[in-house]
DSSP file (Angstrom, degrees, kcal/mol; ACC not computed):
  #  RESIDUE AA STRUCTURE BP1 BP2  ACC     N-H-->O    O-->H-N    N-H-->O    O-->H-N    TCO  KAPPA ALPHA  PHI   PSI    X-CA   Y-CA   Z-CA
    1    1 A X              0   0    0      0, 0.0     2,-0.2     0, 0.0    30,-0.1   0.000 360.0 360.0 360.0 113.6    0.0   11.4   10.7
    2    2 A X        -     0   0    0     29,-0.1     2,-0.2     1,-0.0    22,-0.0  -0.480 360.0-142.9 -71.3 140.3   -3.5   11.1    9.2
    3    3 A X        -     0   0    0     21,-0.3     2,-0.2    -2,-0.2     5,-0.2  -0.662  13.4-163.2-102.4 159.4   -3.6   11.4    5.4
    4    4 A X        -     0   0    0      3,-2.7    21,-0.0    -2,-0.2    20,-0.0  -0.766  40.1 -95.4-130.7 176.2   -6.3   13.0    3.3
    5    5 A X  S    S+     0   0    0     -2,-0.2     3,-0.2     1,-0.2    16,-0.0   0.763 128.5  39.8 -64.9 -24.7   -7.3   12.9   -0.4
    6    6 A X  S    S+     0   0    0      1,-0.2     2,-0.5     0, 0.0    -1,-0.2   0.671 121.1  42.6 -96.3 -20.8   -5.2   16.0   -0.9
    7    7 A X  S    S+     0   0    0      2,-0.0    -3,-2.7     0, 0.0     2,-0.3  -0.870  76.1 139.9-132.9  97.4   -2.2   15.0    1.3
    8    8 A X        -     0   0    0     -2,-0.5     5,-0.1    -5,-0.2    -3,-0.0  -0.861  56.3 -73.5-134.4 165.8   -1.2   11.4    0.9
    9    9 A X    >   -     0   0    0     -2,-0.3     3,-2.0     1,-0.1     4,-0.2  -0.248  39.7-120.1 -62.3 148.0    2.1    9.4    0.8
   10   10 A X  G >  S+     0   0    0      1,-0.3     3,-1.6     2,-0.2     4,-0.3   0.791 110.3  68.9 -57.9 -30.2    4.2    9.6   -2.4
   11   11 A X  G 3  S+     0   0    0      1,-0.3    -1,-0.3     2,-0.1     3,-0.3   0.676  98.0  52.3 -64.4 -17.0    3.8    5.9   -2.8
   12   12 A X  G X  S+     0   0    0     -3,-2.0     3,-1.4     1,-0.2    -1,-0.3   0.409  79.5  96.5 -98.5   0.9    0.1    6.3   -3.5
   13   13 A X  T <  S+     0   0    0     -3,-1.6    -1,-0.2     1,-0.3    -2,-0.1   0.792  84.5  47.1 -67.0 -28.1    0.5    8.9   -6.3
   14   14 A X  T 3  S+     0   0    0     -4,-0.3    -1,-0.3    -3,-0.3     2,-0.2   0.342  90.3 104.4 -96.5   7.7    0.3    6.5   -9.2
   15   15 A X  S <  S-     0   0    0     -3,-1.4    -3,-0.0     1,-0.1    31,-0.0  -0.508  82.3 -98.3 -82.8 155.4   -2.8    4.6   -7.9
   16   16 A X     >  -     0   0    0     -2,-0.2     4,-3.1     1,-0.1     5,-0.2  -0.322  38.4-108.3 -64.8 159.2   -6.2    5.1   -9.4
   17   17 A X  H  > S+     0   0    0      1,-0.2     4,-2.6     2,-0.2     5,-0.2   0.887 119.0  51.2 -59.2 -40.1   -8.3    7.5   -7.4
   18   18 A X  H  > S+     0   0    0      2,-0.2     4,-1.9     1,-0.2    -1,-0.2   0.935 113.9  42.6 -63.9 -47.3  -10.5    4.7   -6.1
   19   19 A X  H  > S+     0   0    0      2,-0.2     4,-2.8     1,-0.2    -2,-0.2   0.923 114.6  51.5 -65.7 -44.0   -7.6    2.6   -4.9
   20   20 A X  H  X S+     0   0    0     -4,-3.1     4,-2.5     1,-0.2    -2,-0.2   0.920 109.0  49.9 -60.2 -45.2   -5.9    5.6   -3.4
   21   21 A X  H  X S+     0   0    0     -4,-2.6     4,-2.0    -5,-0.2    -1,-0.2   0.907 113.6  45.3 -62.0 -41.4   -8.9    6.7   -1.5
   22   22 A X  H  X S+     0   0    0     -4,-1.9     4,-2.6    -5,-0.2    -1,-0.2   0.899 111.7  52.7 -68.0 -39.6   -9.4    3.2    0.0
   23   23 A X  H  X S+     0   0    0     -4,-2.8     4,-3.0     2,-0.2    -2,-0.2   0.887 108.6  50.6 -62.7 -39.2   -5.7    3.0    0.8
   24   24 A X  H  X S+     0   0    0     -4,-2.5     4,-2.5     2,-0.2   -21,-0.3   0.924 110.6  49.5 -63.0 -44.6   -5.9    6.3    2.6
   25   25 A X  H  X S+     0   0    0     -4,-2.0     4,-1.7    -5,-0.2    -2,-0.2   0.929 115.0  43.4 -59.6 -46.9   -8.9    5.0    4.6
   26   26 A X  H  X S+     0   0    0     -4,-2.6     4,-2.5     2,-0.2     5,-0.2   0.921 112.9  51.9 -66.1 -45.0   -7.1    1.8    5.5
   27   27 A X  H  X S+     0   0    0     -4,-3.0     4,-2.6     1,-0.2    -2,-0.2   0.902 109.0  50.2 -60.6 -42.8   -3.8    3.5    6.3
   28   28 A X  H  X S+     0   0    0     -4,-2.5     4,-1.9     2,-0.2    -1,-0.2   0.890 110.6  50.0 -63.7 -38.6   -5.5    6.0    8.7
   29   29 A X  H  X S+     0   0    0     -4,-1.7     4,-1.2    -5,-0.2    -2,-0.2   0.919 113.1  45.8 -65.4 -43.0   -7.2    3.1   10.5
   30   30 A X  H  X S+     0   0    0     -4,-2.5     4,-1.1     1,-0.2     3,-0.2   0.887 110.2  54.6 -65.9 -38.8   -3.9    1.2   10.9
   31   31 A X  H  < S+     0   0    0     -4,-2.6     3,-0.4     1,-0.2    -1,-0.2   0.888 104.3  54.3 -62.4 -40.2   -2.1    4.4   12.0
   32   32 A X  H  < S+     0   0    0     -4,-1.9    -1,-0.2     1,-0.2    -2,-0.2   0.826 104.4  55.0 -64.3 -31.5   -4.7    4.9   14.8
   33   33 A X  H  < S-     0   0    0     -4,-1.2    -1,-0.2    -3,-0.2    -2,-0.2   0.788  96.9-163.5 -71.9 -26.8   -4.0    1.4   16.1
   34   34 A X     <  +     0   0    0     -4,-1.1    -1,-0.2    -3,-0.4    -2,-0.1  -0.278  53.0 102.8  78.1-166.9   -0.3    2.2   16.4
   35   35 A X  S    S+     0   0    0      1,-0.1     2,-0.3    -4,-0.1    -1,-0.1   0.522  70.5  91.2  67.6   9.7    2.5   -0.4   16.7
   36   36 A X  S    S-     0   0    0     -6,-0.1     2,-0.1    -5,-0.1    -1,-0.1  -0.976  75.6-114.0-135.4 149.9    3.6   -0.1   13.1
   37   37 A X     >  -     0   0    0     -2,-0.3     4,-2.2     1,-0.1     3,-0.2  -0.463  33.0-114.9 -75.0 153.2    6.1    1.9   11.1
   38   38 A X  H  > S+     0   0    0      1,-0.2     4,-2.4     2,-0.2     5,-0.2   0.882 114.0  53.7 -57.7 -42.9    4.8    4.3    8.5
   39   39 A X  H  > S+     0   0    0      1,-0.2     4,-2.2     2,-0.2    -1,-0.2   0.884 109.9  47.3 -61.6 -39.6    6.3    2.4    5.6
   40   40 A X  H  > S+     0   0    0     -3,-0.2     4,-2.5     2,-0.2     5,-0.2   0.893 110.2  52.9 -69.3 -39.7    4.7   -0.8    6.6
   41   41 A X  H  X S+     0   0    0     -4,-2.2     4,-2.6     1,-0.2    -2,-0.2   0.931 110.7  47.6 -59.3 -46.0    1.3    0.9    7.1
   42   42 A X  H  X S+     0   0    0     -4,-2.4     4,-2.4     2,-0.2     5,-0.2   0.921 112.3  48.7 -63.6 -45.3    1.5    2.3    3.6
   43   43 A X  H  X S+     0   0    0     -4,-2.2     4,-2.2     1,-0.2    -1,-0.2   0.921 114.0  45.5 -62.1 -45.1    2.5   -1.0    2.0
   44   44 A X  H  X S+     0   0    0     -4,-2.5     4,-2.6     1,-0.2     5,-0.2   0.914 112.5  51.8 -64.0 -43.0   -0.3   -2.9    3.8
   45   45 A X  H  X S+     0   0    0     -4,-2.6     4,-2.3    -5,-0.2    -2,-0.2   0.910 110.7  47.1 -62.4 -43.5   -2.9   -0.2    3.0
   46   46 A X  H  X S+     0   0    0     -4,-2.4     4,-2.3     2,-0.2     5,-0.2   0.936 113.4  48.2 -64.5 -46.5   -2.0   -0.2   -0.7
   47   47 A X  H  X S+     0   0    0     -4,-2.2     4,-1.9     1,-0.2    -2,-0.2   0.933 115.6  43.6 -59.8 -47.5   -2.1   -4.0   -1.0
   48   48 A X  H  X S+     0   0    0     -4,-2.6     4,-2.5     1,-0.2    -1,-0.2   0.850 111.4  54.3 -70.2 -33.7   -5.4   -4.3    0.9
   49   49 A X  H  X S+     0   0    0     -4,-2.3     4,-2.7    -5,-0.2     5,-0.2   0.914 107.7  50.1 -65.7 -42.2   -7.0   -1.4   -1.1
   50   50 A X  H  X S+     0   0    0     -4,-2.3     4,-2.3     2,-0.2    -2,-0.2   0.918 112.5  47.3 -61.6 -43.0   -6.1   -3.1   -4.4
   51   51 A X  H  X S+     0   0    0     -4,-1.9     4,-1.7    -5,-0.2    -2,-0.2   0.924 112.8  49.4 -63.2 -43.8   -7.7   -6.3   -3.2
   52   52 A X  H  X>S+     0   0    0     -4,-2.5     4,-3.5     1,-0.2     5,-0.9   0.922 112.0  47.1 -63.3 -44.8  -10.8   -4.5   -2.0
   53   53 A X  I  <>S+     0   0    0     -4,-2.7     5,-1.4     3,-0.2     6,-0.2   0.895 109.7  53.7 -66.1 -39.6  -11.3   -2.5   -5.2
   54   54 A X  I  <5S+     0   0    0     -4,-2.3    -1,-0.2    -5,-0.2    -2,-0.2   0.860 119.4  35.1 -61.4 -33.8  -10.9   -5.7   -7.3
   55   55 A X  I  <5S+     0   0    0     -4,-1.7    -2,-0.2    -5,-0.2    -1,-0.2   0.870 140.8   0.8 -87.4 -39.6  -13.6   -7.4   -5.3
   56   56 A X  I ><5S+     0   0    0     -4,-3.5     3,-0.7    -5,-0.2    -3,-0.2   0.758 113.7  65.7-119.7 -38.5  -16.0   -4.5   -4.5
   57   57 A X  I 3 <S+     0   0    0     -5,-0.9    -3,-0.2     1,-0.2    -4,-0.1   0.729  98.4  45.4 -75.6 -27.4  -15.1   -1.1   -5.9
   58   58 A X  T 3 <S+     0   0    0     -5,-1.4     2,-0.3     2,-0.1    -1,-0.2   0.495  87.9  98.5 -99.2  -2.9  -15.3   -1.5   -9.7
   59   59 A X    <   -     0   0    0     -3,-0.7     2,-0.4    -6,-0.2    -4,-0.0  -0.656  63.6-141.4 -88.6 140.0  -18.5   -3.3  -10.0
   60   60 A X        -     0   0    0     -2,-0.3     2,-0.3     1,-0.0    -2,-0.1  -0.790  24.0-113.7 -95.9 141.0  -21.7   -1.5  -10.8
   61   61 A X        -     0   0    0     -2,-0.4     2,-0.6     1,-0.0    -1,-0.0  -0.561  27.7-148.8 -73.4 133.9  -24.9   -2.5   -9.2
   62   62 A X        -     0   0    0     -2,-0.3     2,-0.3     3,-0.0    -1,-0.0  -0.913   7.1-153.3-106.7 126.2  -27.3   -4.0  -11.6
   63   63 A X        -     0   0    0     -2,-0.6     3,-0.1     1,-0.1     2,-0.0  -0.755  27.2-102.6 -97.5 143.6  -30.9   -3.5  -10.8
   64   64 A X        -     0   0    0     -2,-0.3     2,-0.2     1,-0.1    -1,-0.1  -0.326  42.1-104.6 -63.0 145.4  -33.6   -5.9  -12.1
   65   65 A X        -     0   0    0      1,-0.1     2,-0.3     2,-0.0    -1,-0.1  -0.458  33.1-120.0 -69.7 140.6  -35.5   -4.7  -15.0
   66   66 A X              0   0    0     -2,-0.2    -1,-0.1     1,-0.1    -3,-0.0  -0.636 360.0 360.0 -81.6 139.4  -39.1   -3.6  -14.2
   67   67 A X              0   0    0     -2,-0.3    -1,-0.1     0, 0.0    -2,-0.0   0.437 360.0 360.0 -89.5 360.0  -41.7   -5.5  -16.0
């Protein structure tokens, strides 16, 4: 079952929007590959989304100052 920003697993309801959106993206990709139970897909997606956001998602790009 593919998830959306409006329809996602209950386990993702307390995540920040950024983490939840990434978790949905990851979960849908894992679901398409098959071979895993839904609960395991959700757990893996949440864990990996948190790692991804900690590394990439919360940083703002800084542009060099123009001289």
